[in-house]
N, C-alpha and C positions, 0 to 999 in steps of 0.2 A: 422479566429479568431472570437469568439463570440462578439456580439455588446452589448452595454449597453444602455438600454432604457433611454429616456429623464427624466423619473420620478426619476431615481436614483440620479440625481444631484440637486433635490429639486426645479425645475422650476414649474411654475404654468401650468394649462392645456391650457391656452390661449397664450402661447409663446413657441417658439422653442429655445430660448436663455438660456444658462446656466448662473445663477447669478454669478457675478464676485467673485473670491476668492482673496481678497486683502492680499497678503503676503508681509509684510514690509521688505524693504532692510535696510542696515546699515544707509543710509541717509534718511530713512523714506519714500522713494518713493515706491509705490507698484509695484510689478512685472507686466509686461504686461499680459493681458488675453490671454490664448491659446485656440484655438478651442477644443471643448470637445473631438473629435476623437483623436486629437494629444495628449491631456492630458492622455487619456486612454492608448494609445500606450506607453507612457513613464512610467506611474505608473505601468502598468501590467508587466513590466520587472524588477521591484525592488524586493529585498528579502522581505519576510514576516515581519521580525522584523522592517524594515524601514516603511513599509506600516502601521503597527500598530501605530507607532509614528505619521505618517502623518495624521491619522484620527483626530488628535487634532488641525490641522492647521486651519480648518474652517469647517462649517457645510456642504457645498457642497462636500468637499473632504471626510468627514466622511460618508455622504450618499452614495457616489460613491463606496468607498472602502469597505463598509459594505454590498453592494448589492450582491445577489447571481449571477447576471449576470457578475459582475466584477470578482468574485471568480472563475467562470468558464473560463473567458478569461485569468486570471493569471495562472490557473492550466494548460491550454492548452499550454502556452508558457513554463512554468517551466518543465513540464513533457517531453517535446520534446527537451529540451536543451541537445545537444550531449556532452557538457563538464561537465554535472552533476553539474552545478553551484548552482542549487536549490535543490540538493539532499543531504540527510544526512544518517548516519548510526544510527539506534536506538540500543542502547546497554543495554541489560537486564541481570542482574546478575542471575546466577543459584544458587549460594551459596558462602559463608555463609551469606553475607550481601545482602539483597534484595534491590538493587538500580536500578535506571533507568538513563542512561546517553545518550548523543548523540555527534557526531562529524561530521565534514564536509566531505562528500564523495569526493567532488572536491579536497580538500587538501590532502586527503589520496591517491587519484589516481595520481594527478599531482605534488604534492610536497612530496609524499611518507610518509607523517606523518601529524598528527594533535593531538590536546589535547582534550580529552573528557571533557564535562561539565555535571554536574548533573542536571537532570530535577526535579523540585519540583512538585511531583505528589500528589495532595490532596487525591487521593483514595488509596495511598500506605498504607499498614498495616504492622506493625512490625512483623517479623517472618513469613510473608506470601509471598510466591513466586508470582511474576508477570509473567504471561505467555502470549506470543504473539499468537493471534488467527487469524491474517490476517491483511494486509494493503491494502488500496484502496484510491486513490485520496488524499493522505496525512492524512487520518483517519486511526487509528489503533484500532483494536478490541483486548482488553486485558482482562484477567481473573485474579482475585485476590481471592483465595479461591473459594467460590461458586458464587461470584458476578462477573458480566461482565459489561464492560464499552466500549463505543465508545469514542475515545479521539483523539483530534488533538494536537500533541506535539508541533506544531509551535505556535498556538494561546493559548494553555493551556485550551481550552474548552473541556468539557466532559459531557456525559449523562450516567446515570445508567440504564441498561436494567432491566425490571421486571423479576421476577422468571418465568421459563417456565412451572413449575407445571406438571411434568410427574412422575408417580409412578414407575419408573424403577431404577434398581440398578446402572446402568452405563450410563453416559451421557457425551458428549464431543462436544465442539464447533468445527465444521469442515470446516468453510469457511465464508468469508465476501466479498461482492461485490456490484455492482451498477446495478440497474434495470432501464435502460434508458427509458423504455416504460411508467413508472410512475414517473421518475426523483426522485428515492428514493434508499436508501441503505438497504441491507438485510443481516442478519446473519443466518447461517444454523447450526442446532444442531441435533446430532444423539442420539438416545436412544435405549438401548438394555438391556436385562436381562440375568443373568448368565444361561448358558445352553439353551438359546433361540436363534434361528437363525433369528428371526424377528428383523428388525432394523427400528424403527419408526423415522420420521423426522419432525421437526418443523422449521418454518421460522419466524424470527422476522423482522418486517418492521418498519423503523424509524418513519415515519410520523404517523402511527397508534399507535406506542409505544406498540405493542402487538405481541404475538406469535400465529401462526396458524399451525395446523397439515396439512401436505400435504401427498401425496402418500408415502408408505413405500419404503425404499431403496431396489431395486429389485435384487441386486447382493449379493451373499455370498462370503465370503473370508475376508482377513485382509485388512483393508483400511489404506493406508499409508499416513501420513502427513496431512497438511492442504490443502484445495482446492486452486488450481491455477486458478485465475480469468482471462479468455481470451474470447473475443467475446461474452460478456454477459452471459457466463456460468462458473460455477466452475467445476474443473476437479480433479479427484483423480486417483491414481494407486490402483487397487484392485488386491491383490495377492491371488490366489487359486492354481490351477494346473499350471497357467501361469500368466503373467502380462497383465492386461487389463486397458484401460483408460476409465473411466466412467465419464459422464458429467451431470450437472444439469443446465438447462436453467432457469435463475432467473426470466425472464419475464413470460414464459409459465409454469414454475415450473414442467417441465417434464424431464425425464432422457433419456440419450442417450449413445452411445459408439463411441469413436474415434478410427478408425483403425490405426494401427501402420505401420511403414515402414518395409521392409525386411532387417533385421540386418545382415544376414549371419550366419555362423555356429559356430562362436566363443562362448565360454561360457560367459553368462551374469551374473555378480555378483548382480547387482541392477539397478533399473531405477527410476529416479525422474523427476519431471516436472518443467519447468521454463517458462519465458517469454522473448522474444526478439523482439523489435520493434512492440509490440502488437500482436505477433504471438506465438502460442504454441510451446514450445521446449521440447525435450526429452534429458535428460542427462543420458547416458548409460555407466555403469561402466564395463570395461573388465579387463583382467589380467594385461595388460601392459599400458593401457591408458583409457581415458574417452572420448567417442564420443559425439558429440553434433549434434542433428538433429532439424530442424525447419520446421513447416508446413506453407508454404508461402500462401496457400489459405485454409482457415479454412474449415474443413470437406472434403477436397479433398485428398484422400490417396496418389495419384500420385504426389502431391505437396511437400511431405516430401523431404527435401534436407539435405544431410550431410554437415555441415559447416566445419568439421575437427575434429581432435583428440587432446586432451590435454595430454601430457605425464604425467605419474604418478610421483608425487613429492615424496620426501623421507619419508613424513608422510602421513597417510591415509587422504583423503579429507573428512572433516566434513560437508562442505557446499560449493556450487558453484553457482555463479550468472553470467548470461550472460549479457554483457554490449552492448549498441547499437553500439558502435564503433568497435565491433568485438572482443574486448578483453574480458578476463575472470577474474573475481575476485574470488579467492579461499580462503576458510578458512580451515586450517589444525588444528591439535590438539593444536598447540601453536603459530600460526601466521597467518597473512593475506598475501596473495601472489597475484600479478597481473601477468597474463600470456598473452603475445602478440603473436598471431599466425603468424603475418607477419614475425617476425625474430626468433620465437621460444625461446624467452627469458623470464625469470622469474624475477620479482622485489619484494623484501620483503618490506612490508608496516608496519608502526608503528602507534599505537594509544597510546599516552601517557596518564597517569593517569587512566588507565583502566586495571584491572586484566583480565587474559585470561579466567576466568570462567564466561565470559559474552557472551550471544548469540547476534548475530549481524544481523540486518534486515534493508536493504535499504528502504527509503521512500522519497517521494517528499514533500518539504515544500509547504503548500497551505493555503488558507483562507477558505476552505470548512468547514462549521460548523456542528457538530453533533447535534446542538440544532436547533429546528424548531419553527415556530410561536406558540404562546400560544394556539391559537384556534385549533391546531392540536392534542392537548392532551399530548404533551411531556412537562414534567416539566423542567424548566431551572435550570441548576446546576451552581455552583460557577464558575466565570471566573476571572483569575488573570493574 
């Protein structure tokens, strides 16, 4: 677990003691002081909505909870919680009313239902569709028309990305991830022109608040979906004469290829990518089932392991998520379904107050901010 430096609690340079945070009780007696390490252990396990309120208790708590070190410690615990207590589903409408909502993934999985609540997005524009372009560490990259935002739906903080300024007819955001070599977040955008096989690539870096052109994308073919972020790299399926997995290392900004397992001779309808326990997954659609493969050691072809097969449900599968507990969350054309490979059963899940014309994207609640210090050049946006 990440540690929080002494400076986050507001103490002076000449002392190692955290100043007392006097929280009055009903009989006006202050609560006893807790050692800083124990206080961090307790607070880091709380939901974001409670932590945002607890910042108002006292200055030391506000300093602690607002620190990047504490945000990392909280994210580490929240993202590895196997019950998904700190995960939510982001619900983005496709039409005709362009709204954004969310619900508890824990309630959906364990109680089989939850009620969606609307998120008040200040960047929402009437009659303009909001498109998800990737999730990482509780931050979501969204596009509204030609504008792109990095947004934390848990804290409501967001930042507007500058224009990428490329004179090409076609451009699309193709991925979002974290570069741990510089402790920064990056957005990848592809540019191409009608009738031209050249695909130019630009990378946006949050701290610099700017776009840079990197090496052109080296593979020809149809690029499916958004980049799947695993092991510091974004991954895409490129469809030409066959299916290929192409990667972009966000630290080195170099391209690579991930070799696939031997599938057998059955006809393959489609391949998509996913993540399981931090490992790259392949979701392979066959005539009668959906196979799930996981690469247990990144970059080692021999480490591909088939986890099992999900029997096809009555409706075509629109989206599939692999859960850390080995279960599978499916979205068909009209419902959410949980599949348990242990006993081969399906459970129908319900999200109230949410039309089925909503795309659904799991994300972890976090305190990670898309806004950085003023001296980094990023302008602070409204926070509510």
